[in-house]
C-alpha positions in Angstrom: 6.5 -15.4 27.2 8.6 -17.6 29.5 10.7 -19.6 26.9 10.0 -23.2 28.0 6.3 -22.8 27.1 5.3 -23.7 23.9 3.3 -21.7 21.6 -0.2 -23.0 21.5 -1.1 -23.0 17.7 -4.2 -23.0 15.8 -4.6 -23.4 12.3 -7.4 -22.0 9.8 -8.1 -23.6 6.9 -6.9 -27.0 6.9 -6.5 -27.9 3.7 -3.1 -29.7 2.3 -1.0 -27.2 3.6 -1.9 -27.1 6.4 -1.8 -30.5 6.5 2.3 -29.7 6.0 2.4 -27.5 8.6 1.0 -29.7 11.1 4.3 -31.8 10.2 6.2 -28.8 11.4 4.6 -27.8 14.4 4.5 -31.8 15.9 8.7 -31.8 15.0 9.1 -28.9 16.3 10.6 -27.8 19.5 8.6 -24.9 20.4 4.8 -25.1 19.2 2.2 -27.3 20.0 -1.2 -27.8 18.0 -3.9 -27.6 20.0 -6.8 -26.4 17.8 -7.8 -26.2 13.7 -10.6 -24.6 12.6 -13.0 -25.2 9.8 -16.3 -24.0 8.5 -17.3 -28.1 8.1 -16.1 -29.8 10.9 -18.1 -32.6 10.2 -16.5 -33.9 6.9 -15.1 -37.6 7.2 -11.3 -37.8 7.8 -10.5 -34.0 8.7 -9.1 -35.0 11.9 -6.9 -37.4 10.8 -4.4 -35.0 9.2 -4.1 -33.1 13.0 -3.8 -35.8 15.3 -4.2 -34.6 19.2 -6.2 -31.2 17.9 -9.7 -30.2 19.0 -12.0 -29.1 15.5 -13.3 -26.1 16.3 -16.3 -24.6 14.3 -15.9 -21.6 12.2 -12.9 -19.7 12.1 -14.3 -16.5 14.5 -14.6 -19.3 16.9 -10.8 -20.3 16.9 -10.1 -16.3 16.9 -12.1 -16.2 20.7 -10.1 -19.4 22.3 -7.7 -18.2 24.9 -6.0 -21.7 24.8 -4.7 -20.2 21.1 -1.5 -18.4 21.5 -0.4 -17.7 17.5 -2.9 -18.9 14.4 -1.4 -20.1 11.4 -3.7 -19.3 8.1 -3.9 -21.4 5.1 -7.5 -20.3 3.5 -7.4 -19.7 -0.3 -5.4 -16.7 -1.3 -8.7 -14.5 -1.4 -8.9 -15.2 2.8 -5.4 -13.9 3.7 -5.5 -10.5 4.5 -8.7 -10.5 6.2 -8.4 -13.6 8.5 -4.5 -12.1 9.3 -6.1 -9.1 10.7 -9.5 -10.3 11.8 -6.7 -12.7 13.9 -4.4 -10.1 15.4 -7.3 -7.9 16.5 -8.4 -10.7 18.2 -4.6 -10.6 19.8 -3.4 -13.1 18.1 0.2 -13.7 16.5 0.2 -15.0 12.9 1.7 -16.8 10.5 -0.1 -16.4 6.7 1.0 -19.0 4.2 2.3 -17.1 1.5 1.6 -15.1 -0.4 0.4 -13.3 2.8 -2.1 -11.0 0.7 -3.0 -10.3 -2.9 -0.5 -7.2 -3.3 1.4 -5.6 -1.1 -0.9 -2.7 -0.3 -2.6 -5.0 1.8 0.2 -7.3 3.4 0.7 -3.3 4.1 -2.4 -2.8 6.0 -2.0 -6.1 7.7 1.7 -5.1 9.0 -0.5 -2.0 10.3 -2.6 -4.1 11.9 0.2 -6.0 13.9 2.5 -3.3 14.5 -1.2 -1.3 16.9 -1.8 -4.6 18.3 2.0 -5.6 19.5 1.8 -8.8 18.3 3.8 -10.7 15.8 2.8 -11.5 12.0 5.1 -13.5 9.7 4.9 -14.8 6.0 4.9 -18.3 5.9 8.3 -18.9 3.0 9.2 -22.1 4.7 12.9 -22.3 2.6 14.5 -19.2 3.9 14.4 -20.0 7.2 16.5 -23.6 6.1 20.3 -24.1 6.5 21.0 -24.9 2.9 18.9 -21.3 2.3 22.1 -19.8 4.1 24.7 -21.8 3.3 23.3 -21.0 -0.4 23.4 -17.3 0.8 27.3 -17.9 2.1 28.6 -19.1 -0.6 27.1 -16.1 -3.1 29.2 -13.8 0.1 32.3 -15.9 -0.6 32.8 -14.8 -3.9 33.1 -18.2 -4.8 31.6 -18.0 -8.4 33.2 -14.4 -8.5 30.8 -11.5 -9.1 27.7 -12.4 -9.3 25.8 -11.3 -13.1 22.3 -13.5 -13.8 19.8 -15.3 -11.0 18.2 -17.8 -13.5 14.7 -19.7 -11.7 11.7 -21.1 -11.8 9.2 -22.8 -9.8 6.4 -24.2 -12.3 4.9 -27.5 -12.8 1.7 -28.8 -15.2 -2.0 -29.4 -14.0 -1.9 -31.6 -17.1 -5.1 -29.3 -18.6 -8.1 -26.8 -18.0 -9.9 -27.9 -14.4 -12.2 -25.3 -13.6 -13.4 -26.7 -10.7 -9.6 -26.2 -8.8 -8.5 -22.8 -7.5 -5.2 -22.5 -9.2 -7.5 -21.5 -12.2 -10.0 -19.4 -10.7 -9.7 -15.5 -11.1 -11.7 -14.7 -8.4 -9.9 -17.0 -6.0 -6.3 -15.1 -7.6 -5.8 -18.6 -9.5 -2.1 -18.6 -11.5 0.9 -19.4 -11.1 2.5 -15.8 -10.2 0.7 -15.5 -6.7 1.1 -19.3 -6.2 4.5 -19.6 -6.4 5.9 -16.9 -8.4 6.9 -15.4 -5.4 9.7 -17.9 -4.3 11.7 -17.6 -7.7 11.2 -13.6 -7.0 12.2 -14.1 -3.2 14.9 -16.2 -3.5 16.4 -13.6 -6.6 15.9 -10.8 -4.4 17.8 -12.1 -1.3 20.8 -13.3 -3.3 20.7 -9.5 -5.0 20.8 -8.4 -1.3 23.7 -10.5 -0.1 25.6 -9.4 -2.4 25.2 -5.7 -1.5 25.9 -7.6 2.7 22.3 -6.9 2.9 19.2 -8.8 4.1 17.3 -8.4 0.5 17.6 -5.6 -2.4 14.5 -4.4 -4.7 14.8 -4.6 -8.6 15.0 -1.2 -10.2 13.2 -2.5 -13.0 10.4 -5.5 -13.9 9.4 -6.8 -17.2 6.7 -9.5 -17.3 5.7 -11.0 -19.7 2.3 -13.8 -19.3 0.0 -16.6 -21.2 -3.3 -15.1 -19.4 -5.7 -19.0 -20.1 -9.4 -18.7 -20.7 -9.9 -18.1 -16.9 -8.1 -15.2 -16.7 -5.3 -16.1 -14.7 -1.2 -16.8 -15.4 -0.9 -20.1 -16.9 2.6 -19.4 -17.7 4.6 -16.2 -17.3 8.3 -15.0 -16.8 10.0 -12.0 -16.0 13.3 -10.1 -15.9 14.5 -8.2 -12.6 17.6 -5.3 -13.1 19.0 -4.2 -9.8 20.8 -1.2 -9.0 24.1 -3.6 -8.6 23.9 -4.6 -12.3 22.4 -8.1 -11.0 19.4 -9.7 -14.0 17.5 -11.9 -12.4 15.2 -14.3 -14.8 12.7 -15.6 -13.2 9.3 -17.8 -14.5 6.4 -19.7 -13.2 3.9 -21.9 -14.1 0.6 -24.0 -13.6 0.0 -25.2 -17.1 4.5 -26.1 -18.4 6.7 -28.6 -16.3 10.1 -26.4 -15.8 13.4 -27.8 -14.6 12.5 -26.1 -11.7 16.7 -25.0 -10.5 18.0 -22.1 -9.4 20.8 -21.1 -10.9 23.4 -18.5 -10.0 25.9 -17.6 -12.4 28.9 -15.3 -11.7 31.7 -13.4 -13.7 34.0 -17.1 -12.0 31.3 -19.8 -12.0 27.9 -21.2 -11.1 25.7 -22.1 -7.7 22.8 -24.8 -9.4 20.2 -25.9 -7.1 17.0 -28.3 -7.9 14.2 -27.6 -6.2 16.0 -24.8 -3.6 12.6 -24.4 -2.0 12.5 -28.0 -0.9 15.4 -27.9 0.7 16.0 -31.3 2.4 12.9 -32.6 2.3 9.9 -32.3 4.0 11.0 -35.2 6.8 14.2 -34.1 6.5 17.2 -35.4 4.3 20.1 -34.5 2.2 20.0 -31.2 -0.2 22.4 -30.9 -2.6 23.9 -27.5 -3.8 25.9 -27.7 -6.9 28.8 -25.5 -7.7 30.6 -25.0 -11.2 33.7 -23.7 -11.6 35.5 -23.5 -14.6 35.8 -27.6 -15.9 35.6 -28.3 -12.0 32.1 -29.2 -10.2 31.8 -29.9 -6.6 28.9 -31.0 -4.8 28.1 -29.3 -1.6 25.9 -31.4 1.1 23.3 -30.3 3.4 22.2 -32.9 5.9 19.4 -31.9 8.0 17.0 -34.8 9.9 15.0 -31.6 10.7 11.5 -31.2 9.4 11.1 -28.4 6.2 8.3 -27.2 8.4 9.5 -27.1 12.0 12.5 -24.4 10.7 9.0 -21.3 10.4 7.5 -22.8 13.7 10.9 -22.5 16.2 11.6 -19.3 14.1 8.3 -17.3 14.8 8.1 -19.6 18.3 11.3 -18.0 18.9 10.1 -14.5 18.2 7.3 -14.0 20.0 8.9 -15.7 22.8 11.6 -12.5 22.8 9.0 -10.2 22.4 9.6 -9.7 18.5 7.4 -8.5 15.9 8.6 -10.1 12.7 11.0 -12.9 11.4 14.9 -12.1 11.4 16.3 -12.2 7.9 17.3 -14.9 6.4 13.2 -15.0 7.2 11.1 -12.4 5.4 10.6 -9.8 7.3 7.8 -7.2 6.9 9.9 -4.9 4.9 11.4 -7.7 2.8 7.5 -8.9 2.6 5.8 -6.5 1.3 8.9 -5.8 -1.3 8.5 -9.4 -2.6 4.6 -8.0 -3.1 5.5 -5.3 -5.3 7.1 -7.1 -7.2 4.3 -9.7 -8.0 2.3 -6.9 -8.3 4.7 -5.0 -11.1 4.8 -8.3 -12.6 0.7 -8.9 -12.6 0.4 -4.5 -14.0 2.7 -5.7 -16.9 0.5 -8.1 -18.2 -3.1 -6.8 -17.1 -3.4 -9.7 -15.1 -6.5 -8.3 -12.1 -8.3 -10.6 -10.7 -12.1 -10.7 -9.9 -11.8 -10.3 -6.7 -9.9 -7.3 -6.6 -12.8 -5.5 -8.6 -15.9 -3.2 -7.3 -18.5 -5.6 -7.8 -16.4 -8.7 -5.6 -15.0 -6.4 -3.1 -17.4 -5.2 -1.2 -16.1 -5.2 2.1 -13.4 -3.6 3.8 -9.7 -5.6 4.1 -11.1 -7.3 7.0 -14.4 -8.6 5.4 -16.8 -5.9 7.3 -19.3 -3.5 5.7 -18.2 0.2 5.3 -19.4 2.5 8.4 -18.5 6.2 8.6 -16.8 7.1 11.5 -16.5 10.0 13.7 -13.2 10.7 14.9 -11.9 13.0 12.2 -13.9 16.2 13.5 -15.4 18.1 11.0 -16.0 22.3 10.4 -19.0 24.1 8.2 -17.1 25.7 5.5 -18.9 29.0 3.3 -20.9 28.3 0.7 -21.4 24.2 1.8 -24.4 22.8 3.0 -23.0 19.5 5.1 -20.8 19.1 7.3 -17.1 18.1 5.9 -14.0 16.9 7.4 -11.3 19.0 8.6 -8.6 17.4 6.2 -9.4 16.5 2.2 -8.0 12.7 1.1 -6.3 13.1 -2.3 -5.7 9.4 -3.7 -4.2 9.7 -7.2 -1.1 8.0 -6.5 -3.0 4.1 -6.7 -2.7 1.9 -9.2 -6.2 0.0 -9.4 -9.4 0.0 -7.4 -8.3 -2.9 -4.8 -5.6 -1.4 -3.3 -7.2 2.9 -3.4 -10.1 0.9 -1.5 -7.9 0.3 1.4 -7.4 4.1 2.1 -10.9 5.1 0.9 -12.2 2.8 3.6 -10.2 4.1 6.5 -10.2 7.7 5.6 -14.4 7.0 5.4 -14.0 5.2 8.6 -12.3 7.5 10.0 -15.0 10.3 9.7 -12.9 11.7 6.7 -16.1 13.0 4.5 -13.9 14.9 1.8 -12.9 13.7 -1.0 -10.4 15.2 -4.0 -10.5 14.2 -7.5 -9.6 15.2 -11.3 -10.6 14.9 -14.4 -6.9 14.4 -15.1 -5.5 12.1 -12.6 -4.3 9.1 -13.7 -6.3 10.0 -17.0 -9.6 9.1 -15.6 -8.9 6.8 -13.5 -8.9 8.1 -9.8 -12.5 9.7 -11.0 -13.7 6.0 -11.7 -12.1 4.6 -8.5 -14.2 6.8 -6.4 -17.5 6.2 -8.1 -17.2 2.2 -8.1 -16.0 2.8 -4.3 -18.6 4.9 -3.1 -21.4 2.8 -5.1 -20.2 -0.5 -4.0 -20.3 0.8 -0.1 -23.8 1.9 -1.0 -21.9 5.1 0.9 -24.6 8.0 1.2 -23.8 10.3 -1.7 -25.2 13.0 0.5 -22.9 12.4 3.6 -20.2 13.1 0.7 -18.6 16.4 -0.1 -17.0 15.7 -3.5 -14.1 17.5 -5.1 -14.3 18.1 -8.8 -11.8 19.8 -11.0 -11.0 20.5 -15.1 -9.8 22.6 -17.3 -6.4 21.5 -16.8 -3.6 23.0 -19.1 -3.1 22.8 -22.3 -7.0 22.0 -22.4 -7.4 25.6 -20.2 -10.5 26.6 -21.8 -14.0 28.5 -20.6 -15.4 25.3 -23.2 -14.2 22.5 -21.6 -15.8 22.8 -18.4 -18.8 21.1 -19.6 -16.9 19.0 -22.0 -15.1 17.0 -19.3 -17.8 17.7 -16.6 -20.0 15.0 -18.4 -17.5 12.4 -18.7 -16.2 13.1 -14.6 -19.8 12.9 -13.4 -20.2 9.6 -15.1 -16.8 8.5 -14.6 -18.1 9.4 -10.4 -21.4 7.7 -10.8 -23.3 11.2 -9.7 -24.8 13.8 -11.1 -23.0 16.5 -8.9 -20.1 17.3 -7.3 -20.1 19.7 -4.6 -17.4 21.8 -5.4 -15.6 22.3 -8.6 -12.0 24.0 -9.5 -11.0 25.2 -12.8 -7.6 23.0 -12.1 -5.1 25.9 -13.8 -5.8 29.2 -15.0 -5.6 30.8 -18.5 -4.7 34.1 -18.5 -5.2 34.7 -22.5 -8.7 34.1 -21.1 -11.7 36.7 -19.8 -12.5 35.8 -16.3 -15.6 36.5 -17.0 -15.6 33.6 -20.2 -14.7 31.6 -17.0 -17.0 32.8 -14.5 -19.8 32.2 -16.8 -19.0 28.8 -17.6 -18.9 27.7 -13.6 -21.7 29.6 -13.6 -23.9 27.9 -15.8 -23.1 24.3 -14.3 -24.1 25.5 -10.8 -27.3 26.7 -12.2 -27.9 22.9 -14.0 -27.2 21.8 -10.2 -23.9 20.1 -11.5 -21.9 22.4 -8.8 -24.0 21.9 -5.6 -21.8 23.9 -3.7 -19.1 26.7 -4.6 -16.7 26.9 -7.5 -13.6 28.5 -8.0 -9.4 28.8 -8.8 -6.5 26.2 -8.6 -3.7 27.8 -9.0 -4.9 30.9 -9.2 -3.6 34.3 -8.3 -5.3 37.1 -5.7 -5.3 39.2 -8.4 -7.6 36.6 -11.6 -9.7 35.8 -8.0 -10.7 39.9 -7.2 -11.5 40.2 -11.1 -13.3 37.3 -11.2 -15.8 38.1 -8.0 -16.1 42.1 -9.3 -17.1 40.4 -12.6 -19.4 38.1 -11.1 -20.7 41.2 -8.6 -21.6 43.3 -11.7 -23.0 40.3 -14.0 -25.4 38.7 -11.6 -23.4 35.5 -11.2 -22.4 33.3 -8.8 -18.8 34.4 -7.6 -15.8 32.0 -6.8 -15.2 30.9 -3.3 -13.4 28.2 -3.0 -9.3 28.2 -3.6 -7.3 25.3 -4.0 -3.2 26.5 -3.9 -0.4 25.2 -2.1 -0.5 26.7 1.2 2.3 25.2 4.3 4.7 26.2 6.8 6.9 25.9 4.0 7.3 28.4 1.5 7.2 26.6 -2.2 10.1 28.9 -3.5 9.6 27.3 -7.1 6.7 25.8 -8.4 6.3 22.2 -8.3 4.7 21.7 -11.4 4.4 24.3 -14.2 1.3 27.2 -13.5 1.0 25.8 -9.7 0.9 28.7 -7.4 1.5 28.8 -3.8 -0.6 31.1 -1.2 1.5 30.8 2.1 3.3 33.8 2.3 2.3 36.8 4.2 0.2 39.1 1.7 -1.5 35.8 0.6 -2.5 34.8 4.4 -3.5 39.0 4.8 -5.8 38.4 1.6 -7.2 34.7 3.0 -8.4 36.5 6.7 -10.1 38.9 4.8 -11.8 37.3 2.4 -12.6 33.9 4.6 -12.6 31.9 1.6 -11.8 28.3 2.5 -8.3 27.0 0.4 -8.2 23.2 -0.4 -4.1 23.2 0.5 -2.8 21.1 -1.6 0.7 19.5 -0.3 0.0 21.5 2.6 3.0 18.9 4.6 5.6 20.4 2.5 5.9 16.8 0.2 9.0 16.3 3.0 10.5 19.0 3.6 9.5 18.1 7.3 11.0 14.7 6.9 14.3 13.0 7.7 14.4 13.0 3.6 15.6 17.1 4.2 17.8 18.8 5.8 20.8 21.5 5.6 23.5 18.8 4.2 20.8 16.0 1.8 20.6 17.5 -1.9 19.0 14.4 -3.5 15.7 15.2 -4.6 16.0 17.9 -6.9 12.3 18.7 -5.9 12.6 19.3 -2.4 15.8 21.3 -2.8 14.7 23.8 -5.8 10.8 24.0 -4.0 11.9 24.6 -0.4 15.1 25.0 0.8 15.8 28.5 2.4 17.1 30.2 5.4 13.5 31.0 6.4 11.9 27.8 5.5 14.8 26.0 7.8 14.7 28.1 10.2 10.7 27.0 10.4 11.6 23.6 10.4 13.8 23.8 13.3 11.0 25.0 15.4 8.6 22.5 14.0 11.1 19.8 15.0 11.3 21.9 18.7 8.0 22.2 19.1 7.6 18.4 17.5 10.2 17.5 20.4 8.1 19.1 23.3 4.9 17.6 22.3 6.3 14.4 21.9 5.3 14.5 18.1 6.7 14.7 14.6 8.1 17.9 13.0 5.2 16.8 10.0 2.2 16.6 12.5 2.8 20.0 13.6 3.3 21.1 9.7 -0.6 20.1 9.2 -1.4 21.0 12.5 -0.3 24.1 11.7 -1.9 24.2 8.6 -5.8 23.7 10.2 -4.1 26.7 12.6 -4.9 29.2 10.7 -7.4 32.3 11.3 -8.9 31.9 7.7 -10.2 28.2 6.7 -7.8 26.3 5.1 -8.4 22.8 4.5 -5.2 20.8 4.2 -5.5 18.0 1.8 -3.7 15.1 2.2 -2.4 12.3 0.0 -1.2 9.0 2.2 0.0 5.7 0.3 -0.9 2.9 3.1 -3.4 3.4 5.9 -0.2 3.7 8.2 1.2 6.6 6.5 -3.3 7.8 6.9 -3.2 7.1 10.1 -0.3 8.9 11.2 -1.3 11.9 9.2 -4.8 11.7 11.0 -3.0 11.9 14.5 -2.1 15.4 14.1 -5.7 15.9 13.9 -5.3 15.9 18.0 -3.2 18.8 18.2 -4.4 22.1 19.0 -2.0 24.9 18.3 -1.9 28.6 20.2 -2.4 31.9 18.1 1.4 32.2 19.8 2.8 28.9 18.3 1.7 29.5 15.0 3.2 32.8 14.9 6.4 32.0 16.6 6.6 28.6 14.0 6.2 31.7 11.5 9.4 33.3 13.0 
């Protein structure tokens, strides 16, 4: 794009903040407002705040407008992620009013889409790009107040009373103070903590939050304490029902800095911003005179980035990592006070993040698993790490829409949360139960007893909102119990129709599996026909958790090849061993060192690196392709925490290793 050509902006959601942004465009050097989109284009006075702009009927129409380069999204919070992704997929650059999304998980999905599309995406914290903010950072770095110890900041106002019709009091539109204005003091605290380290921002190690939740369930006033690794403690607060002093205080060993309404800088239309500096009995007022309009700074920062082919704001603007980190703090703050919005629950969040119906895809290959009547994807999704339905549903949707249909759950994961999330997911999406291969696990230590299988399966099926699982695993083994008692218990559930495919052992030895199969043959019971042990190109040297069993060595491979029993392999990519987290000179990660570091494994890692370079891939892709390429059925369990991680793992499915390559990798 020419450095002289104006960035042609369109606006979705023509409310108050959109009018303010339009003023910023009008007083920018890079932008031109071309059109606004409204679902009610005939509304009286709609165009008054947007002089010269066309009024387009409907948001979708704006996204197909060839005269628009970039879109500013100013809908209520609940529409930010959906319309950002729709705009990105339409090839538009996007700037989204803060918060860019309801959670860090949603924000990561937006930025992943922008990365794939090659467009700019940013979150609109306008104060970050104003010269006054730069001056605050400069003062902190200069050491004029000594070593920074404490940061105090607030953004709070009083709405005067409960207004059920107002968006700030509406739980279903993510009202309250934390998401609406809490991001300002949090982002400033992270900026200052980072400046002390010479970094663009710094993430807190600990976040402790409290809040008063009003009658509609949103936070009406709230505070949080952030503790950073460098010793800085930040106290932040926000409110919609309490008028606060709204002053930033940076307190150091030798003095303090105070800035009133730091986010407003020198004013909407320009003016003079003031920074108060206190050192002992001395007080100094530092003036930051600026004639440019406040919102023009983010318009021009975005415009400059777009013209230069950049995809994100440069510091002190909110980069992608800065933006998601900020939301991650807000997520932790909300979790501390138990604040979940209605729109994040399964009853309301029935579509994918882009607002579309969830439909099965076909890009993930499928295979026939012995003992399972329906085709199954060649990889299985595990998702026990997510804090709630809203976060997990992003990955569940993406996996299913890519063609994945095998899901791994367990009675103990998240104390049942994972099972409940899956139950809510497949019912809210109207996914056909007959198209899903569902794994259940139970009887984990210390409750590893035969009589626990039926009892726990009662609860699991209720949480999963189904009357059967396709595959069932004993989650651990208890060798003090005769193996026949476990076979009897699982056989009974198969006869009841609650296990309709195969069952077996997770973290069972070959000897116990052989004994169990022999018992079943002798007694006329259904035999164990599935395994869920670790299997990876890197052989696990020490169990990750107590009672874990690896099936990666030569004896195990021989047994698996003879039996042709499917192994649903956990930690199939070596839990980071094939990434930059590991290396012969890296010993920070105790688990990786303890479980995987050996000369044999490093030799395999070296060969995976070599082959990855030849194929233009990453070593972790080779590790996953190796598992799938075995001459016996191994179905790797993958546990991505973001859509980007999921798609990266799935990209390995396009690698087809030959038998010679497999043997070469093994050495």
